[in-house]
C-alpha positions as CSV (number, residue, x, y, z in Angstrom):
1,X,-17.0,-5.1,-5.5
2,X,-19.6,-3.5,-3.3
3,X,-18.5,0.0,-4.5
4,X,-18.6,-1.1,-8.1
5,X,-22.2,-2.4,-7.6
6,X,-23.2,1.0,-6.2
7,X,-22.2,2.7,-9.5
8,X,-23.9,0.1,-11.7
9,X,-21.3,-2.6,-12.3
10,X,-22.8,-5.9,-11.3
11,X,-20.3,-8.7,-10.9
12,X,-20.5,-12.3,-9.6
13,X,-19.3,-13.0,-6.1
14,X,-16.3,-14.9,-7.2
15,X,-14.0,-14.8,-10.3
16,X,-13.4,-17.8,-12.5
17,X,-10.2,-19.9,-12.2
18,X,-8.3,-17.3,-14.3
19,X,-9.4,-14.4,-12.1
20,X,-12.0,-13.0,-14.5
21,X,-15.3,-11.7,-13.1
22,X,-16.7,-11.2,-16.6
23,X,-18.0,-8.1,-18.4
24,X,-20.4,-5.5,-17.0
25,X,-21.5,-2.4,-18.9
26,X,-18.9,-3.2,-21.6
27,X,-15.9,-3.4,-19.2
28,X,-14.1,-6.6,-18.5
29,X,-13.1,-7.1,-14.8
30,X,-10.2,-9.2,-13.6
31,X,-8.8,-9.8,-10.1
32,X,-5.0,-9.6,-9.7
33,X,-2.6,-9.3,-6.8
34,X,-2.9,-5.7,-5.6
35,X,0.8,-5.2,-5.7
36,X,1.0,-6.2,-9.4
37,X,-1.7,-3.9,-10.7
38,X,0.6,-1.0,-11.7
39,X,2.7,-3.5,-13.7
40,X,-0.4,-5.1,-15.3
41,X,-1.8,-1.7,-16.3
42,X,1.5,-0.5,-17.8
43,X,1.6,-3.7,-20.0
44,X,-1.7,-5.6,-20.3
45,X,-4.9,-4.0,-18.9
46,X,-6.2,-0.5,-19.7
47,X,-7.0,0.4,-16.1
48,X,-7.0,-0.9,-12.6
49,X,-7.9,-0.2,-9.0
50,X,-5.1,-0.3,-6.4
51,X,-3.7,1.8,-3.6
52,X,-1.7,5.0,-4.1
53,X,1.0,3.4,-1.9
54,X,1.3,0.4,-4.2
55,X,1.6,2.6,-7.3
56,X,4.3,4.7,-5.6
57,X,6.1,1.6,-4.3
58,X,6.0,-0.2,-7.7
59,X,8.3,2.1,-9.4
60,X,6.1,2.0,-12.6
61,X,6.2,5.4,-14.2
62,X,3.8,7.2,-16.5
63,X,0.4,5.9,-15.3
64,X,-2.6,8.3,-15.2
65,X,-4.5,8.6,-11.9
66,X,-8.2,8.7,-13.1
67,X,-9.6,9.3,-9.6
68,X,-8.8,8.8,-5.9
69,X,-11.4,7.0,-3.8
70,X,-11.8,7.2,0.0
71,X,-12.2,3.9,1.7
72,X,-10.0,1.1,3.0
73,X,-10.6,-2.5,4.1
74,X,-12.6,-1.7,7.2
75,X,-13.4,2.0,7.2
76,X,-14.3,4.9,4.9
77,X,-11.0,6.5,5.9
78,X,-7.7,6.5,4.0
79,X,-4.8,4.4,5.3
80,X,-1.6,6.0,6.5
81,X,2.0,4.8,6.5
82,X,3.8,5.1,9.8
83,X,7.3,4.4,11.3
84,X,7.0,2.4,14.5
85,X,9.1,0.4,17.0
86,X,8.9,-1.3,20.3
87,X,10.6,0.3,23.3
88,X,13.8,2.3,22.7
89,X,15.6,1.9,19.4
90,X,19.0,3.4,18.7
91,X,18.8,5.0,15.2
92,X,22.2,6.8,15.2
93,X,25.6,5.2,14.8
94,X,24.6,1.9,13.5
95,X,22.8,0.2,10.5
96,X,19.1,0.1,11.3
97,X,17.0,-2.8,9.9
98,X,13.7,-1.4,8.6
99,X,10.9,-3.9,7.9
100,X,8.4,-3.1,5.2
101,X,6.0,-5.0,3.0
102,X,6.8,-2.7,0.0
103,X,10.6,-2.1,0.0
104,X,10.4,0.5,-2.7
105,X,8.5,2.9,-0.4
106,X,11.3,3.0,2.2
107,X,13.6,5.5,0.6
108,X,10.7,7.6,-0.7
109,X,9.0,7.9,2.6
110,X,12.1,8.3,4.8
111,X,13.4,11.3,2.8
112,X,10.5,13.3,4.3
113,X,10.4,11.7,7.7
114,X,10.8,13.8,10.9
115,X,13.7,11.6,12.0
116,X,17.0,10.9,10.2
117,X,18.0,7.3,9.6
118,X,21.3,7.6,7.7
119,X,22.3,4.0,7.5
120,X,19.7,1.3,7.0
121,X,18.9,-2.0,5.4
122,X,15.4,-2.9,4.2
123,X,13.9,-6.2,5.1
124,X,10.9,-7.2,3.0
125,X,8.1,-8.5,5.2
126,X,5.0,-10.5,4.0
127,X,2.1,-10.2,6.5
128,X,2.2,-10.1,10.3
129,X,4.5,-7.1,10.2
130,X,3.6,-6.2,13.7
131,X,5.5,-9.3,15.0
132,X,8.6,-8.7,13.0
133,X,10.4,-6.7,15.7
134,X,9.7,-9.3,18.4
135,X,11.0,-11.9,16.0
136,X,14.2,-9.9,15.5
137,X,13.6,-9.5,11.8
138,X,13.9,-5.7,12.0
139,X,14.5,-2.8,14.4
140,X,11.8,-0.5,13.1
141,X,8.7,-1.0,11.0
142,X,7.4,1.1,8.1
143,X,3.9,-0.1,7.8
144,X,0.4,0.9,6.7
145,X,-2.5,1.2,9.2
146,X,-6.1,2.3,9.2
147,X,-6.8,2.8,12.8
148,X,-3.5,2.0,14.6
149,X,-5.2,-0.7,16.7
150,X,-3.1,-3.6,15.5
151,X,0.1,-1.6,16.2
152,X,-1.1,-0.8,19.8
153,X,-2.0,-4.5,20.4
154,X,1.5,-5.4,19.4
155,X,3.0,-2.8,21.8
156,X,4.4,-0.7,19.0
157,X,4.7,3.1,19.2
158,X,4.8,5.4,16.3
159,X,7.8,7.8,16.2
160,X,6.7,11.4,16.8
161,X,6.4,13.2,13.5
162,X,6.1,9.9,11.6
163,X,2.4,9.4,12.0
164,X,1.5,10.1,8.4
165,X,4.5,9.6,6.1
166,X,2.0,8.8,3.3
167,X,-1.7,9.0,3.3
168,X,-3.0,6.3,0.8
169,X,-6.3,5.9,-0.8
170,X,-7.5,3.5,-3.5
171,X,-6.9,4.9,-7.0
172,X,-8.2,4.1,-10.4
173,X,-5.2,4.2,-12.6
174,X,-5.0,3.9,-16.4
175,X,-2.5,3.8,-19.3
176,X,-1.7,7.3,-20.3
177,X,-3.2,6.8,-23.8
178,X,-6.6,5.8,-22.4
179,X,-9.2,8.6,-22.9
180,X,-11.3,9.0,-19.7
181,X,-14.6,10.9,-19.9
């Protein structure tokens, strides 16, 4: 919202009960779950703001990237997807449980990873991913981080070569038929 105000779109502090912020400069603004935005843009809305990782993980094809922006929740840096674990983790000769908030990203990011995990099962995680290994939900974690501090606090180490499996920035996406000036 702060970034929209900087470029001239003044919106109220909170949306109404339907998630609508109203109209500013002829554009209607709605708030939706960030993971659902690619689906909403492909069916309902003309454009949306969400993360590159969420577009990739959604499996929705054919959206147009209008622009990439460079900020994240706490910094002006992009986020990055990493593969991490705690202690020693045997990755060969057994099925590895990989915890991830966006399961659709796992096969896409592992195919270019510096380590080979041939046999794995994806466990969908919702929040507090850093505790999932301690809670025996998974063996390794494919997660997004800005600074890496929460991973370090949880005692997690990123596998060498898996420090930037995907660099993600917010993107404005649109329907392919939308003309953007």
